[in-house]
C-alpha positions in Angstrom: 231.7 232.6 93.2 235.7 234.3 93.3 236.1 234.8 89.3 239.5 236.0 87.8 240.1 237.8 85.0 243.7 238.2 82.9 242.5 240.8 80.3 244.7 242.5 77.6 243.6 245.5 75.9 245.6 245.5 72.1 244.3 248.6 71.6 242.6 250.6 68.7 242.9 250.1 64.7 241.4 252.2 62.3 240.3 250.9 59.4 239.6 251.6 56.0 236.0 252.8 55.7 233.8 250.4 54.1 232.3 251.3 51.0 228.5 252.6 51.6 226.2 254.4 49.9 223.5 257.0 52.1 220.5 253.7 52.0 222.7 252.1 54.7 224.3 254.9 56.9 223.4 253.5 60.2 225.8 252.6 63.7 226.4 249.2 62.4 228.1 247.0 65.6 229.6 244.0 65.3 230.6 241.8 68.1 233.1 238.5 67.2 234.0 236.3 70.0 234.8 232.2 69.1 232.4 229.9 71.2 235.8 227.7 72.5 239.1 229.2 74.0 242.5 228.2 72.1 244.6 225.6 73.6 246.1 228.4 76.0 242.5 228.7 77.4 242.2 232.1 75.6 240.1 233.8 72.7 240.2 236.9 70.7 237.3 239.1 71.5 236.9 241.3 68.5 234.3 244.6 68.3 233.7 246.6 65.4 232.3 249.8 65.0 231.3 251.5 61.9 229.4 255.3 62.3 226.8 256.2 60.1 228.8 259.5 58.5 231.6 261.7 58.3 230.6 263.7 61.2 232.0 263.8 64.3 230.3 261.1 67.1 231.8 260.0 71.2 231.0 256.1 71.1 230.5 254.9 74.5 230.4 250.8 74.6 229.8 247.8 77.2 230.7 244.5 77.3 229.6 242.1 79.3 230.0 238.2 80.3 226.3 237.0 81.7 225.2 233.3 82.6 223.4 231.9 79.6 220.2 232.0 81.3 219.8 235.1 83.9 221.3 238.6 83.9 223.6 238.4 86.8 226.5 240.2 85.8 229.7 238.2 85.6 232.1 240.8 84.6 231.6 243.9 83.0 234.2 246.1 79.8 233.8 250.0 79.5 234.8 251.9 76.6 234.3 255.3 74.5 236.7 257.2 72.3 235.6 259.9 69.6 234.9 258.7 66.4 235.7 261.1 63.4 233.8 259.1 60.6 236.1 256.1 60.8 235.5 253.0 61.5 236.8 251.7 64.3 237.9 248.0 66.2 238.2 246.9 69.6 240.1 243.7 70.5 241.0 242.2 73.5 242.2 238.4 74.7 240.4 237.1 77.1 240.9 234.4 79.3 239.0 234.1 82.3 238.7 231.8 85.3 235.0 231.0 85.8 233.1 227.6 86.4 232.8 225.4 83.6 229.4 226.2 81.4 228.1 228.0 78.6 227.8 231.6 79.0 227.0 235.3 77.1 228.9 237.4 75.4 226.9 241.3 75.1 228.0 244.0 73.7 226.1 247.4 74.1 227.3 250.4 72.2 225.8 253.7 71.4 226.4 257.2 69.8 226.6 260.7 71.2 222.7 260.0 73.1 221.6 257.9 70.1 219.8 254.8 70.7 221.9 251.5 71.5 222.7 248.9 69.7 222.5 245.4 71.2 224.9 242.0 69.8 225.2 239.0 71.8 227.1 235.5 71.0 227.5 232.6 74.0 231.3 231.3 75.1 231.5 228.0 76.7 234.2 227.8 79.0 235.9 224.4 79.9 234.3 221.3 79.9 230.8 222.2 79.9 228.5 219.4 80.0 226.0 219.7 77.7 222.0 218.9 78.1 220.5 215.7 78.0 219.9 214.0 74.8 216.4 215.5 73.0 213.1 213.9 73.4 212.4 211.6 70.5 214.6 213.6 67.9 213.3 213.5 64.4 216.2 212.1 62.0 217.1 213.8 58.9 217.3 212.1 55.7 220.4 212.5 53.5 221.0 215.9 51.8 219.9 213.6 48.7 216.5 213.7 49.9 213.8 215.7 51.0 214.6 216.6 54.8 211.7 215.3 56.8 210.8 215.7 60.4 207.5 215.8 62.9 205.3 215.1 59.7 206.6 218.0 57.6 209.0 218.7 54.6 212.0 221.0 55.6 212.4 223.6 53.2 215.7 226.1 53.4 216.3 229.1 52.1 217.2 232.6 52.4 214.6 235.6 52.1 216.7 238.7 52.1 219.1 239.5 49.0 219.8 241.9 46.3 220.6 242.5 42.7 221.6 244.6 40.1 217.8 245.9 40.2 219.2 248.1 43.1 222.2 248.0 45.2 223.2 244.3 44.5 225.1 241.8 42.4 228.4 243.3 42.8 231.3 240.8 41.2 232.7 238.6 43.6 236.3 240.0 42.5 235.2 243.6 42.9 232.6 243.7 45.7 233.8 245.1 48.3 230.0 247.1 49.6 226.1 248.0 48.2 226.8 248.7 44.4 225.3 252.0 43.1 222.1 251.5 41.9 221.8 249.2 38.7 225.3 249.0 38.2 226.1 245.6 39.6 227.2 242.9 37.0 224.3 239.8 37.9 220.4 240.1 38.6 217.5 238.5 39.9 217.2 235.5 36.9 221.6 235.2 38.0 220.5 234.9 41.6 217.7 232.6 41.2 220.7 230.0 39.1 223.8 230.6 41.8 221.1 229.6 45.4 219.5 226.8 43.3 223.3 225.5 42.2 224.2 225.8 46.2 221.3 224.0 47.5 218.8 226.9 48.5 215.1 225.8 48.4 214.2 229.4 47.9 215.9 232.9 47.3 213.9 236.5 47.8 215.4 239.1 45.7 214.5 242.0 47.8 215.5 245.3 46.0 215.1 248.7 47.2 211.5 250.3 46.7 213.2 253.5 45.9 215.9 253.0 43.7 214.5 252.0 40.8 215.1 255.0 39.4 219.2 254.4 39.6 219.8 256.3 42.6 220.2 256.5 46.1 218.4 259.9 46.2 215.9 260.7 43.7 216.7 261.5 39.8 214.6 264.9 38.9 214.7 263.4 34.9 213.9 259.9 35.7 211.4 258.4 33.6 208.5 256.5 35.8 208.0 254.2 33.4 210.9 253.3 33.1 211.6 252.5 36.8 207.9 250.8 36.8 208.8 248.2 33.8 212.6 247.4 36.0 209.8 246.3 38.9 206.9 244.2 36.4 210.6 242.6 34.9 211.5 242.0 38.1 208.6 240.0 39.2 208.4 238.4 35.9 211.3 236.7 36.3 210.5 235.5 39.2 207.2 233.5 37.0 209.7 232.8 34.2 211.8 231.3 36.5 209.5 229.1 38.5 207.4 227.7 35.3 210.3 226.3 34.4 211.9 223.1 35.6 213.8 224.4 38.3 214.0 223.1 41.7 214.8 226.4 43.5 211.6 228.7 44.3 212.3 232.2 42.7 210.8 235.4 45.0 210.5 238.8 44.1 209.8 241.3 46.2 210.9 244.8 47.5 212.5 246.0 50.9 210.7 249.0 51.8 211.9 252.1 53.4 215.4 254.1 54.4 217.9 253.1 57.6 217.4 256.3 58.7 214.7 256.7 61.5 212.9 254.8 59.5 214.0 251.2 59.1 213.7 248.3 56.3 211.1 245.8 55.8 210.4 242.9 52.8 207.5 242.7 51.6 206.7 238.8 50.3 204.2 239.0 47.9 203.6 242.6 46.9 202.6 242.7 42.9 202.8 246.7 42.7 205.8 249.1 44.0 205.4 251.0 46.5 207.0 254.6 46.7 207.6 258.1 47.4 209.6 259.3 45.3 208.6 261.9 42.6 210.5 263.6 39.1 210.5 266.7 38.5 207.4 266.9 36.3 205.7 264.5 39.5 205.6 261.7 38.4 204.9 259.2 41.0 207.7 256.6 40.7 206.1 253.5 42.0 202.3 251.7 41.8 201.1 253.1 44.6 202.1 256.2 47.2 203.2 255.5 50.7 204.8 257.9 52.8 208.4 257.9 53.1 209.3 255.5 56.7 205.3 256.1 57.7 204.8 252.3 58.6 201.2 252.6 60.5 200.6 253.2 56.9 202.1 251.2 55.0 200.7 248.7 57.7 197.2 249.2 56.8 198.0 249.4 53.1 199.5 245.9 53.6 196.8 244.6 55.4 194.1 245.6 53.6 195.9 243.7 50.3 196.6 240.6 52.0 200.9 241.3 51.3 202.9 240.4 54.2 206.3 241.6 55.4 209.6 241.0 57.4 211.3 243.2 60.2 215.0 243.3 58.6 217.8 243.9 60.8 215.9 245.8 63.3 217.1 247.8 65.6 215.2 249.2 68.8 214.7 253.2 67.3 212.9 251.7 64.6 209.3 251.5 62.6 207.9 253.9 64.5 204.3 254.6 64.5 202.4 257.8 66.6 205.6 258.9 67.6 207.0 255.4 69.3 209.6 253.0 68.1 208.6 249.3 67.4 204.8 250.2 68.2 202.1 247.7 67.9 199.1 248.1 65.5 196.3 246.0 64.5 196.8 246.0 60.8 200.6 245.4 61.7 200.6 242.5 63.2 198.5 240.9 60.8 200.4 242.0 57.9 204.2 241.6 59.9 205.0 237.3 60.1 208.5 237.6 60.3 211.7 238.9 62.5 215.5 238.6 61.3 217.0 237.2 64.6 220.4 237.0 63.0 222.0 237.3 59.7 225.7 237.5 58.1 227.7 240.6 56.5 225.8 241.7 53.6 228.9 242.8 52.0 230.5 239.7 51.9 232.0 237.8 49.8 232.8 234.3 51.4 231.8 231.3 48.8 232.3 228.4 51.1 229.6 229.4 54.3 232.2 230.6 56.6 231.5 234.1 57.0 232.5 235.0 60.3 231.0 238.4 60.6 228.0 238.5 62.1 224.9 240.3 63.6 222.1 239.1 66.0 218.9 240.6 66.6 217.0 238.6 69.1 217.2 241.5 71.4 214.6 243.6 69.0 212.7 240.7 67.9 212.2 240.2 72.1 210.8 243.6 72.2 208.7 243.1 68.6 207.4 240.3 70.2 206.8 241.5 73.7 204.5 245.1 72.0 202.4 242.4 70.7 202.9 241.1 67.1 202.8 237.5 66.3 206.1 237.0 64.5 208.5 233.6 63.7 212.3 234.2 63.7 214.2 234.1 60.0 217.8 234.4 59.2 219.2 235.5 55.9 222.1 237.0 54.1 220.8 240.0 53.1 223.6 239.4 49.8 224.4 242.6 48.0 227.7 240.6 46.3 226.8 237.7 43.5 227.1 235.0 46.3 223.5 234.4 47.5 222.9 232.6 50.4 226.7 230.9 50.3 228.6 233.1 52.7 226.9 231.4 55.7 225.2 228.3 56.8 222.3 230.5 58.2 219.1 230.0 56.8 215.3 230.5 57.1 213.8 226.6 57.3 209.6 226.6 56.4 208.0 223.4 57.2 205.3 222.3 54.4 202.9 219.5 55.3 204.5 216.0 53.6 204.3 215.8 50.1 203.1 219.2 49.5 205.1 221.3 46.6 207.0 224.2 47.2 205.3 226.4 45.4 204.8 230.7 46.2 201.4 229.3 47.6 202.4 226.6 50.2 205.1 228.5 51.1 203.1 231.7 51.9 200.4 229.6 54.0 203.5 228.2 56.0 204.9 231.6 57.1 201.6 232.6 58.0 201.2 230.2 59.8 204.7 230.9 61.2 205.7 226.8 60.8 209.7 228.2 60.5 213.2 228.0 62.6 215.5 230.0 62.0 219.1 228.7 61.8 222.9 229.0 61.9 223.1 225.5 60.4 221.7 223.8 57.4 222.4 220.5 59.0 220.7 221.0 62.6 216.7 221.1 62.9 214.6 221.9 65.6 210.5 221.3 66.2 208.9 222.8 69.1 205.6 222.2 70.4 203.1 223.1 73.3 200.6 220.3 74.4 201.5 218.8 70.9 200.9 222.0 69.0 203.3 223.1 66.2 205.2 226.5 67.0 203.8 229.3 65.1 200.3 227.7 66.5 197.8 229.8 68.6 196.1 227.8 71.9 193.6 228.5 73.8 194.2 226.4 77.0 193.4 226.3 80.8 195.6 223.8 82.9 198.8 222.8 82.2 200.8 223.2 79.4 203.8 221.1 78.3 206.7 223.1 76.7 208.5 220.5 74.2 212.0 221.0 72.5 213.1 218.5 70.3 216.6 218.9 68.1 218.9 217.0 65.7 221.5 217.1 63.9 222.6 215.8 60.5 226.1 216.1 60.7 226.6 214.9 64.5 226.7 218.5 66.7 225.4 218.2 70.0 224.0 221.0 72.1 225.8 222.7 74.7 222.9 225.1 75.5 218.9 225.0 75.7 216.7 227.4 76.8 212.6 227.9 76.2 211.5 231.4 76.7 208.7 233.1 78.0 206.7 236.6 77.5 203.8 238.7 77.5 202.4 240.3 74.2 201.7 243.8 74.7 202.8 244.0 78.2 206.6 245.8 76.3 208.5 244.0 79.2 211.7 241.3 78.8 211.2 238.4 77.6 213.2 236.3 80.2 214.3 232.5 80.1 211.9 230.4 81.6 213.9 226.8 81.6 217.4 225.5 80.3 215.7 221.7 79.8 214.2 220.5 76.8 210.9 220.3 77.9 209.3 221.9 80.7 205.7 221.6 82.6 203.3 225.0 83.5 200.6 226.1 84.5 200.9 229.6 83.0 198.8 232.4 85.1 195.4 233.6 83.2 196.5 235.7 80.4 198.2 235.8 77.1 202.0 234.5 76.8 204.2 233.6 74.0 206.9 230.8 74.2 209.9 229.7 72.0 213.3 227.9 71.9 216.6 228.0 71.4 219.2 225.3 71.1 223.2 226.8 70.9 225.1 223.6 69.6 228.3 222.3 70.1 230.1 224.8 67.8 228.8 227.9 68.6 225.8 228.0 65.8 221.8 228.4 67.2 218.9 227.8 66.3 215.5 229.3 67.0 212.0 228.2 66.7 209.2 230.1 66.0 207.2 230.6 69.1 203.7 229.8 70.2 200.8 232.0 71.5 198.8 230.5 74.4 195.8 232.1 76.3 195.3 231.1 79.2 191.9 230.6 80.4 191.1 229.9 84.1 188.8 226.8 84.9 
């Protein structure tokens, strides 16, 4: 295949450093690439790189064009430069003469000798032909009714946001980043009201566990009782909201850990504040002590208490246990339910669900699945400004048995069962089954397995690409594309397997099913 490219590099543009505090000091990479080209057959590709500190770093990046179903390299671009504590942007105009179809644009970047950060988004070239219509799609009801599919009611929400109990709640006309802890204009009750008014079914306010002293560091003069009272007042506010005549389910939780050499975990249902900070007199600024960034100990505590978690915006150098990033443990597997596969900009002030800055974490979620974790994909917004759930159209979708009331207990049961899908389009639905078993199931099988993907759109969108993926828990290898059709019948090799499905719509928005885990026995 002869491939011709016309690429025009527009050069580097220095951006003003975003307002940030130490909690969010990480190497942040954003890839923006339009799904469709413009009328001239070209598109503007933008790569943004934000260093974690004011030090001098060598940035190296590689942009790759790949087919949608394998790792055959079609084209690549390379670059490097020094960053002196400021964010930088690379943009290019890309026009490609390649066969029509859906491709992947993948960005890989690293600072110095640090861990590689990866972003990937689909791109459509030419008049690509969508795949055949999905098998027996469930028809969604109008927005005024409860969305229903395959015997379940579908609830849509956001499981990651902040208020002024930590570094969120910034007024939209002033918010350009994380707020100084407890300085934001709006608190949890404001967040629940806003999200309910904007059509969400549930919202979790996930406050940073180490900011209850009102700082991003540790205040020597902090009053432990005051810090604990704020956390428990948050739990009370959620209970009070849920006791009222409100349709939205309020969840008050905590985002545990730090970014630097750590990683953030949302603890969904803990009734105690966990932490490691002490004031000058030695008082613990938490209900229970958990060593900083000690994930093995955290998992053990969570598993023992029946607390459950979500890996937030995961990177491949995070969640270290016994010296190994993304390390599996039995306690971790018992307590971790979700992995954020994508989110929109944490500092967006958009209120029309059209935020263009988005991040994709599918590669790291796949690494966690390959490590052996049983995780469903989630899609959240990490709102720090006062636009809870309104920045973009993405949602975490949870399936409850038909006519089951949405409560904390029913939501947690669905999450534990991994009856979840992640979507960038709140009007679309995705169901994935194996021999009729719903996504999230763990099944033992002998003989054939029929994997089936069902998709429907309430806004008239069509699928531009579909894929079914396969991996092996505990292998620590690579997840691979098994099929690019909506149905596939296979006879797996004896052993452990997982499968999940992804749909790419004709507008570039994607949906991810929860995996199904199959233990294949010989006859």
